[in-house]
N, C-alpha and C positions, 0 to 999 in steps of 0.2 A: 607060365612063361606059352606061350599057343607057338605051337609047331611050324615048322619049316613048311607044308601042306594046308593049316590052318587057315582056311580062307578068311577066313574072319583081319589074322594081321598082317598089318601094312608093308604090303614088299618097297623096299632098302631100295635106291636107285644112285647110283654115284657117276657123277660126266667126270669123267677124265681130258681136261686139253692136251693138244699131244703137237710138238711141232717133232716132232725125230730127232732133238737132242738128245742126249745119254740122261739128263736133264727129264724128260721126258716119262723112258721108257722106264725109268725108278718109280715115279707114279704109275703109269702102268701097274708092273709087277702090286704096288703098295695096294692100289685099288682091289688087286684079288680078295686079296686078306685083309680086312681096313676094321678093327673097335672089336676084331677078334672073336668075326667071322664075314659073311659070301655074301656078300651082295647080293640080290638078288638081280638085278637089270644093273649094266656096264655100258652108258652110253661112255663113245672116244669122239672126238671133237676133232678136226683142226679144224683151223683159220686160212683162209688164202686172203690175207691181206691187202685191201682196198688200194693201199696206199702202193705199194708194186702195182699193183696192176696200173694205176695213174700213171708212176714212171716211164713202166714198159708205151704207156700209149705216149706221151712229152715223150720219149725219145723213136717214138714211130716206125716199132716194133711192130705194129697191126691194129686193128683192131679192136673196142670194146671184144668186140664176140667172140673174136678168133685169139683175144692174151688169155680172155680167160676159161674157154674152151680145154688149150693146150694146157695153164693152169688144172681146172678140172681133172684135167686125164690122166696129167702127170703128178697128183696130187692123192689119187685114187688108187693108181701103182704104191705110190712110197706108203701109202698110207695101210694098202692089204702089206702092201713084204715086214712094217714095221712090225704089224701085228704076226703078224707067221713067225720072224724073227724072236719073242715074248712066245712065242710061244701057241700063242691066244686064236690062231688061226681056224681054229674046227670051235671056242667058244661061241657064250650064247652072245655076244657084243652087239650090239651100235650104232653100228659108223656111220659119220656125217664127216661132210663137207662143206663148207659156205665159205662165201665172202665176206670181207668184208675189215674192220677193226678191230682186232681182237680181242679188248675186254668186253667188247661193249656187244657181242655178238657170247663170246661166254658167259655172258650176266642174262644176256639174253634167254642163251638155250638151259640153262640152268633153269631162269621162271616158265620160262612153256613147257617145258615134261616137268618140270615140279620135284626136280633133285635134292633130295635130302643136303648130299655132302658134293662139293667141284671138291677135286683131287689135279695137282700139277705143280708140277716144278718151277724148283725155285729158284734154277734159272739154265734159258734158253738154248734159241743160238744168234740169237740182235744180240749188239756187241756194239751199233753206236750212239754216235754224240746222239741222240731221240733220246734212250731209256738211262742216258746219264742225267740231262739234264729233264726229264720227265719222266722217269719212274721204268719198267723192266713191265712188262705183260703181267706178270704176277704182283704187282703193287700193287696197280691199278682195276685189277682184278679185285684184290682188296678190300680196297677206296668201297668197290662200290657194290657189290656183293650185303646180299642181304643171308646170305645160304651159311652155311660152316664150310672152310675154304684148312681144304690142304697140303704145305704147301713141301713137298722130298728134294730133299739136301739131292745132290749129288754125291759120293763114295764122296772123293778131295775133302767137300763140304762137313763131314759129319766127324765130332772128336769121340777119339773115343777110348 
């Protein structure tokens, strides 16, 4: 088996989708040691939901540019705080923020970055009617993803 420093060895990359929920925090913790080894690269992705942006515009809370700018600034701060709270502020990770439809953006980034696995919590912050009728972001990622996906349950979901 090639050693970690062997340049011929393929780098193992995971993408962790986070929404700052307890479930995504567990997913991030799980990413630091997956399948008995530490990934060479951890990409942490937060997607600002385009539907939320559109609701803000419809409710005249600002222009699209103003709303996106504010949401990106807030998301960057929240992501930095989230990583720091998980003890990963100093880790060699790549933090990414984008706007769009969450499950599509997660799939898109996984393909663009050629990740080996996507890791995400099984239950995020949303609890709205759309989730009930169309499924959660995790369920939608699973439907369309061509790469392995690890869904990490929150603690109370686990059966001991």
